[in-house]
Residue, then its C-alpha position, 0 to 999 in steps of 0.5 A: m499500499l503507498k503511503y501518503g504524506l505531506l510536503i512543506e516548503y516552509n521558506y515561502c510560508t507567510g505564517c497566515h495560519a489558513c491552514e490551521v483554520a481550514c483543518q480546525q473547521e473541516h475537523d471541527f476542533p474544539a478550540g486549541k486543537n488542530g491537525i496541524k500548528v503553525t509556529e514561528y521561529v525568530y532568529e538572527t542571521y549575521a546583521k539582520m533578524s529573520i522569521d520563519y514559518l514552519p506548520f507541523l503536523t499533531d497527532l490529530c492530523d488523519l490527512c483528510i483521509q476521507k477526501s483523499r478517498e473522494g479525489e479531493e486534497p486536505v484542507c490544509v493544502k487547499h487553503c494554503q495562501a502560499a501554496c507551500i503546502q504539496f500532498g501525494y504519495i510519500g516516493e514521489l514527494v521525496k523527488e521533489m524534497e531534491k530540488r529545493p531547500k528548506m522542506v519537511l516531509y510529513t508522514p501519519r502515525 
């Protein structure tokens, strides 16, 4: 069986939290619970300050498996304003990782 995952190119994540909102609404999670959480990292590089945003999957993420079975993308992918989240087979996503820096591959438990 082929396994699915999410590939996140966090170099382009703007920290809009649209993925969090879409996930929470899709799954009707209560406040404070979510399948994806965007974390902000602030750090100093040479003479300037930098900020990175990194979406992390939580244990509540099921990759919207029901939507996937119906041929749709997970809601976090669909609503990502920066289009920096990809959904697909792990083998294909690994090939994408080789092309660009600052990418993270998440797979469900």
